[in-house]
C-alpha positions as CSV (number, residue, x, y, z in Angstrom):
1,M,-80.9,-3.9,61.0
2,N,-79.8,-6.8,63.2
3,F,-77.6,-9.3,61.4
4,S,-76.9,-11.4,64.5
5,I,-78.2,-15.0,64.8
6,P,-79.3,-16.2,68.2
7,E,-76.6,-18.3,69.9
8,E,-78.9,-21.3,70.4
9,L,-79.5,-21.5,66.6
10,L,-75.8,-21.4,65.9
11,E,-75.3,-24.2,68.4
12,F,-78.1,-26.1,66.7
13,R,-76.4,-25.7,63.3
14,Q,-73.2,-27.0,64.8
15,S,-74.9,-30.0,66.3
16,V,-76.4,-30.9,63.0
17,Y,-73.0,-30.4,61.3
18,E,-71.3,-32.7,63.7
19,F,-74.1,-35.4,63.4
20,A,-73.8,-35.3,59.6
21,K,-70.0,-35.4,59.6
22,K,-70.0,-38.4,61.8
23,E,-72.9,-40.4,60.5
24,I,-73.2,-39.5,56.9
25,R,-69.9,-38.2,55.4
26,P,-68.0,-41.5,55.8
27,S,-70.2,-43.3,53.2
28,A,-71.1,-40.4,51.0
29,E,-68.5,-41.2,48.3
30,S,-69.5,-44.9,48.0
31,R,-73.2,-44.2,48.0
32,D,-72.8,-41.6,45.3
33,L,-70.7,-43.9,43.2
34,E,-73.3,-46.7,43.5
35,G,-76.4,-44.4,43.4
36,R,-77.5,-46.0,46.6
37,W,-80.3,-45.1,49.0
38,D,-79.5,-45.8,52.7
39,T,-82.6,-46.5,54.9
40,E,-80.5,-46.8,58.0
41,I,-79.1,-43.2,57.6
42,W,-82.7,-42.0,57.0
43,K,-83.8,-43.6,60.2
44,K,-81.0,-41.9,62.1
45,M,-82.1,-38.6,60.7
46,G,-85.6,-39.3,61.9
47,D,-84.4,-40.2,65.4
48,M,-82.6,-36.9,65.6
49,G,-85.8,-35.0,64.7
50,L,-84.6,-33.7,61.4
51,L,-87.3,-35.2,59.1
52,G,-90.1,-33.3,60.8
53,L,-88.0,-30.3,61.9
54,P,-90.5,-27.5,60.9
55,F,-93.6,-29.5,61.7
56,P,-95.7,-28.4,64.7
57,E,-94.9,-30.3,67.9
58,E,-98.4,-31.7,68.3
59,Y,-97.9,-33.7,65.1
60,G,-94.5,-35.1,66.0
61,G,-92.3,-32.2,64.7
62,Q,-89.9,-29.9,66.4
63,G,-91.7,-26.6,65.7
64,A,-88.6,-25.1,64.1
65,S,-88.7,-21.8,62.4
66,C,-87.8,-21.2,58.8
67,L,-84.5,-19.7,59.8
68,A,-83.7,-22.7,62.2
69,T,-84.5,-25.1,59.4
70,T,-82.4,-23.1,57.0
71,L,-79.4,-23.2,59.4
72,A,-79.9,-26.9,59.9
73,T,-79.9,-27.6,56.2
74,E,-76.7,-25.5,55.8
75,G,-75.0,-27.4,58.6
76,F,-76.1,-30.8,57.4
77,S,-74.9,-30.1,53.9
78,R,-71.5,-28.9,55.0
79,G,-71.1,-31.9,57.4
80,S,-72.3,-34.6,55.2
81,T,-70.9,-33.4,51.8
82,D,-73.9,-35.4,50.5
83,G,-76.0,-33.2,48.1
84,G,-78.3,-36.1,47.2
85,L,-79.3,-36.9,50.7
86,T,-79.8,-33.3,51.6
87,L,-82.1,-33.0,48.5
88,A,-84.1,-36.0,49.6
89,W,-84.5,-34.5,53.0
90,G,-85.7,-31.2,51.5
91,A,-88.1,-33.0,49.1
92,H,-89.5,-34.9,52.0
93,T,-89.8,-32.2,54.7
94,I,-90.3,-29.0,52.7
95,I,-91.9,-29.5,49.3
96,G,-93.5,-32.9,50.1
97,S,-94.8,-32.2,53.6
98,M,-95.0,-28.5,54.2
99,P,-98.1,-28.2,51.9
100,I,-99.9,-30.3,54.5
101,V,-98.4,-28.3,57.4
102,L,-99.3,-24.9,55.9
103,C,-102.6,-25.7,54.1
104,G,-103.8,-29.1,55.2
105,N,-106.8,-29.5,57.5
106,E,-106.7,-31.0,61.0
107,D,-107.6,-34.5,59.8
108,Q,-104.9,-34.5,57.1
109,K,-102.2,-33.3,59.6
110,K,-103.1,-36.0,62.1
111,R,-103.2,-38.7,59.5
112,Y,-99.9,-37.9,57.7
113,L,-97.5,-35.7,59.7
114,P,-96.6,-38.0,62.6
115,S,-95.3,-40.8,60.4
116,L,-93.6,-38.3,58.1
117,A,-91.8,-36.7,61.0
118,T,-90.3,-40.0,62.1
119,G,-89.3,-41.1,58.6
120,E,-91.6,-44.1,58.8
121,K,-93.1,-42.7,55.6
122,I,-91.3,-40.7,53.0
123,A,-92.8,-37.7,51.1
124,G,-92.3,-36.0,47.8
125,L,-93.9,-33.4,45.5
126,G,-95.5,-34.2,42.1
127,L,-95.4,-31.0,40.0
128,T,-93.1,-31.2,37.0
129,E,-94.3,-33.2,34.0
130,P,-92.5,-34.7,31.0
131,G,-93.7,-31.8,28.9
132,S,-93.9,-29.0,31.4
133,G,-91.3,-27.5,33.7
134,S,-91.0,-23.7,33.8
135,D,-94.6,-23.4,32.8
136,A,-95.7,-26.0,35.3
137,A,-99.3,-24.7,35.7
138,G,-100.0,-23.5,32.2
139,S,-98.7,-26.7,30.5
140,M,-100.0,-29.2,33.0
141,E,-101.5,-32.3,31.5
142,T,-102.4,-34.3,34.6
143,R,-106.2,-34.1,35.1
144,A,-108.4,-34.7,38.1
145,V,-112.1,-35.3,37.6
146,K,-114.5,-35.5,40.5
147,K,-116.7,-38.6,40.5
148,G,-118.8,-39.1,43.6
149,D,-116.7,-39.0,46.7
150,R,-113.4,-39.2,44.9
151,Y,-111.2,-37.7,42.2
152,I,-109.9,-39.7,39.3
153,L,-106.4,-38.6,38.2
154,N,-104.7,-39.4,34.9
155,G,-101.3,-38.2,33.8
156,S,-97.7,-38.4,35.0
157,K,-95.0,-36.4,36.8
158,M,-91.3,-36.3,35.9
159,F,-88.0,-35.9,37.8
160,I,-89.7,-36.6,41.2
161,T,-87.2,-36.8,44.0
162,N,-88.0,-39.7,46.4
163,G,-90.3,-41.2,43.6
164,P,-89.0,-44.8,43.8
165,I,-89.0,-44.8,47.7
166,G,-91.8,-42.4,48.5
167,D,-95.0,-43.3,50.4
168,V,-96.9,-40.0,50.3
169,F,-96.9,-37.4,47.5
170,T,-98.3,-33.9,47.3
171,V,-99.6,-33.9,43.7
172,M,-100.9,-31.1,41.5
173,A,-103.5,-31.7,38.9
174,V,-105.8,-29.7,36.7
175,T,-109.4,-29.6,37.9
176,D,-110.7,-26.8,35.6
177,K,-108.7,-26.5,32.3
178,N,-110.6,-23.3,31.4
179,R,-109.0,-21.4,34.3
180,G,-105.4,-22.0,33.5
181,P,-103.1,-21.8,36.5
182,M,-106.1,-20.9,38.6
183,G,-107.7,-24.3,37.8
184,V,-105.1,-26.4,39.5
185,S,-105.8,-28.4,42.7
186,V,-103.5,-30.3,45.1
187,F,-104.0,-33.8,46.4
188,I,-102.3,-36.1,49.0
189,V,-101.5,-39.3,47.1
190,E,-100.4,-42.5,48.7
191,K,-98.4,-45.1,46.8
192,D,-101.0,-47.8,47.5
193,F,-103.8,-45.9,45.7
194,K,-105.3,-47.9,42.9
195,G,-103.9,-46.7,39.6
196,F,-100.6,-45.3,41.0
197,S,-97.2,-46.5,39.8
198,T,-93.6,-45.3,39.4
199,G,-91.3,-45.4,36.4
200,K,-87.7,-46.7,36.5
201,K,-85.2,-45.1,38.8
202,L,-83.4,-42.4,36.8
203,N,-79.6,-42.5,36.5
204,K,-78.5,-39.0,37.2
205,M,-75.4,-36.8,36.7
206,G,-75.5,-35.6,40.3
207,M,-77.5,-35.9,43.5
208,R,-77.0,-39.6,43.0
209,T,-77.6,-40.6,46.6
210,S,-81.3,-39.5,46.2
211,T,-83.7,-41.5,44.2
212,T,-85.7,-40.0,41.3
213,S,-88.4,-41.3,39.0
214,E,-91.6,-40.6,37.1
215,L,-94.9,-40.9,38.9
216,I,-97.7,-42.4,36.7
217,F,-101.5,-42.1,37.4
218,E,-103.8,-44.3,35.4
219,D,-107.4,-43.7,36.6
220,M,-106.0,-43.3,40.0
221,E,-108.6,-42.9,42.7
222,V,-108.1,-40.2,45.4
223,P,-110.6,-39.8,48.2
224,E,-112.1,-36.3,48.2
225,E,-110.8,-35.8,51.8
226,N,-107.3,-35.9,50.4
227,L,-107.8,-32.6,48.6
228,I,-105.6,-29.9,50.2
229,S,-107.3,-26.6,50.8
230,K,-110.0,-25.8,48.2
231,E,-110.5,-27.0,44.7
232,N,-108.6,-24.9,42.2
233,S,-106.4,-23.3,44.9
234,G,-103.2,-25.2,44.0
235,F,-101.1,-22.3,42.7
236,L,-103.0,-19.5,44.3
237,R,-102.6,-20.8,47.9
238,V,-100.7,-24.0,48.3
239,G,-97.9,-23.2,45.8
240,K,-97.5,-19.7,47.1
241,A,-97.2,-20.9,50.7
242,T,-94.6,-23.6,49.8
243,L,-92.4,-22.1,47.1
244,E,-90.7,-19.5,49.3
245,W,-89.8,-22.2,51.8
246,E,-88.3,-24.3,49.0
247,R,-86.3,-21.4,47.5
248,T,-84.9,-20.6,50.9
249,V,-84.4,-23.8,52.9
250,L,-83.3,-26.0,50.0
251,V,-80.9,-23.4,48.7
252,A,-79.1,-23.3,52.1
253,S,-77.7,-26.7,51.2
254,G,-75.6,-25.1,48.5
255,V,-74.3,-22.5,51.1
256,G,-73.1,-25.4,53.3
257,F,-71.4,-27.2,50.5
258,M,-69.7,-24.0,49.3
259,Q,-68.3,-23.5,52.8
260,Y,-66.9,-27.0,52.8
261,M,-65.4,-26.7,49.4
262,L,-63.7,-23.4,50.3
263,S,-62.3,-24.8,53.5
264,E,-60.9,-27.9,51.7
265,A,-59.4,-25.8,48.9
266,V,-57.7,-23.4,51.3
267,N,-56.1,-26.4,53.2
268,Y,-55.0,-27.9,49.9
269,A,-53.6,-24.6,48.7
270,K,-51.5,-24.3,51.9
271,A,-50.1,-27.8,51.5
272,R,-49.6,-28.0,47.8
273,K,-46.3,-26.7,46.6
274,Q,-45.3,-25.6,43.1
275,F,-42.2,-23.7,42.1
276,G,-40.9,-24.1,45.6
277,E,-43.7,-22.5,47.6
278,P,-47.4,-23.2,48.6
279,I,-49.8,-22.3,45.8
280,A,-51.8,-20.3,48.4
281,R,-49.2,-17.6,47.9
282,F,-50.0,-17.2,44.2
283,Q,-52.1,-14.2,43.3
284,A,-54.3,-16.3,40.9
285,I,-55.2,-18.7,43.7
286,Q,-55.8,-15.9,46.2
287,D,-58.2,-14.3,43.8
288,K,-60.3,-17.5,43.6
289,I,-60.3,-17.9,47.4
290,A,-61.3,-14.2,47.9
291,R,-64.1,-14.4,45.4
292,A,-65.3,-17.7,46.9
293,R,-65.5,-16.1,50.3
294,M,-67.5,-13.1,49.0
295,K,-70.0,-15.4,47.2
296,I,-70.5,-17.5,50.3
297,D,-71.1,-14.5,52.6
298,A,-73.5,-12.9,50.0
299,S,-75.4,-16.1,49.5
300,R,-75.7,-16.7,53.3
301,L,-77.0,-13.2,53.9
302,L,-79.6,-13.5,51.1
303,V,-80.8,-16.9,52.3
304,Y,-81.0,-15.9,55.9
305,S,-82.8,-12.6,55.1
306,S,-85.5,-14.6,53.1
307,A,-85.9,-17.0,56.0
308,S,-86.2,-14.2,58.5
309,K,-89.0,-12.6,56.5
310,K,-90.9,-15.9,56.4
311,D,-90.7,-16.1,60.2
312,Q,-92.0,-12.6,60.5
313,G,-94.9,-13.4,58.3
314,I,-93.6,-11.0,55.6
315,P,-94.1,-12.3,52.0
316,A,-90.7,-12.8,50.4
317,P,-91.3,-13.9,46.7
318,I,-88.6,-11.5,45.4
319,E,-86.1,-12.1,48.2
320,S,-86.4,-15.8,48.0
321,S,-86.0,-15.6,44.2
322,I,-82.9,-13.4,44.4
323,A,-81.5,-15.8,47.1
324,K,-82.0,-18.8,44.9
325,L,-80.7,-17.2,41.8
326,Y,-77.6,-15.9,43.3
327,A,-76.7,-18.8,45.6
328,T,-77.2,-21.6,43.1
329,E,-75.2,-19.8,40.3
330,A,-72.5,-19.0,42.8
331,A,-72.3,-22.6,43.8
332,I,-71.5,-23.6,40.2
333,E,-69.0,-20.9,39.8
334,L,-67.3,-21.7,43.1
335,G,-67.2,-25.4,42.3
336,Y,-65.3,-24.6,39.1
337,D,-62.9,-22.3,40.8
338,M,-62.2,-24.6,43.7
339,G,-61.7,-27.4,41.2
340,Q,-59.0,-25.3,39.5
341,I,-57.2,-25.0,42.9
342,F,-57.3,-28.8,43.2
343,G,-56.1,-29.2,39.6
344,G,-56.4,-32.8,38.3
345,Y,-57.6,-34.1,41.6
346,C,-61.0,-32.3,41.1
347,F,-61.6,-34.8,38.3
348,I,-61.2,-37.8,40.6
349,H,-64.3,-39.2,42.3
350,E,-63.0,-39.6,45.8
351,Y,-62.4,-35.8,46.1
352,P,-65.7,-34.2,47.2
353,V,-65.1,-31.2,45.0
354,E,-65.8,-33.4,42.0
355,R,-69.1,-34.5,43.6
356,A,-70.0,-31.0,44.6
357,Y,-69.6,-29.7,41.1
358,R,-71.9,-32.3,39.7
359,D,-74.5,-31.8,42.4
360,A,-74.5,-28.0,42.1
361,R,-75.8,-28.2,38.5
362,L,-79.3,-29.1,39.7
363,G,-79.6,-25.9,41.8
364,T,-80.2,-23.7,38.7
365,L,-82.9,-26.1,37.4
366,G,-85.0,-27.4,40.3
367,G,-87.5,-25.2,42.1
368,G,-87.6,-22.8,39.2
369,T,-84.8,-22.2,36.7
370,S,-82.4,-19.3,36.9
371,E,-84.3,-17.8,33.9
372,I,-87.6,-18.0,35.7
373,M,-86.1,-16.4,38.8
374,R,-84.9,-13.5,36.7
375,S,-88.4,-13.2,35.2
376,I,-89.9,-13.0,38.6
377,I,-87.5,-10.4,39.8
378,A,-87.9,-8.3,36.6
379,A,-91.6,-8.5,36.6
380,N,-91.8,-7.2,40.2
381,L,-89.6,-4.2,39.3
382,A,-91.6,-3.5,36.2
383,S,-95.0,-3.8,37.7
């Protein structure tokens, strides 16, 4: 068992951390308060090669491994203290674009990946619907009917990250309602397609620097060449190929923010004095700090292990589910405990621990709820 990370990957994580700290952190508080999307920051991320990081080099990407992408996400989150922007990046690069990278044909890759890698175009995933979440496939109402050389889609998708600003969406729709989850297909949808529209921008509790909305399809026409993989292979092939990336790379953002929160809390505890001495000397505070460190180390090892398996070509549905479950719940617990160290200041907006606590809440919901992760883990053990 080798727990060491190659030096070049650690250096890469550090370079991403420094970029994010310099270019993104200074405006994170104001953008969160305003719920503002910043196109200039997005362009800088594209110029650094982050937006197409795991894409093959021949399509404008960096050819980064899953582990390298995970480390970059961790460093970016810690440096930027911007959960919303980190989420938008993950929605664009991982869940929006990786279905094309992993399952798209050569024409689809050439048409879409280069402009997605630069950030000229923004991607997202259309899966969750107003009436379906955990049972995304079984309860899916969006339908796609083949007519000649195109598919006609009707329905809607809800809580879609990058919805208001996106150009390209990977959308799942039912093509054979009699086959249940095995009757779902995946399409590449462009915002200019006839019949496509978005709902109003949603005003969210956290992740406010990313934009979220409903996607609406009214007799939307999708050329048949925009079908990813084969008809009815949505969950069997495309979903399976992408979900483990989502439950590994996107979860790493929580690891980065947890590390930031712990560092800030320790510094504060050393400086804050009560009863004539720094609160860092109080056993109650030390207990929170020690528990936080354990949660961060455990989360990091779980996430890195899942990423490493992906790079070795080893299926990791259980490992990625365990990593997501533990790390996202740890982030909420850690946010609360670090907030207790900051006392009343954790309730004030300009302190990042307040923003982190709000942002962490999404982790146990998106990409499969904690309850679904437990179901996956238990089903594997009981099979």
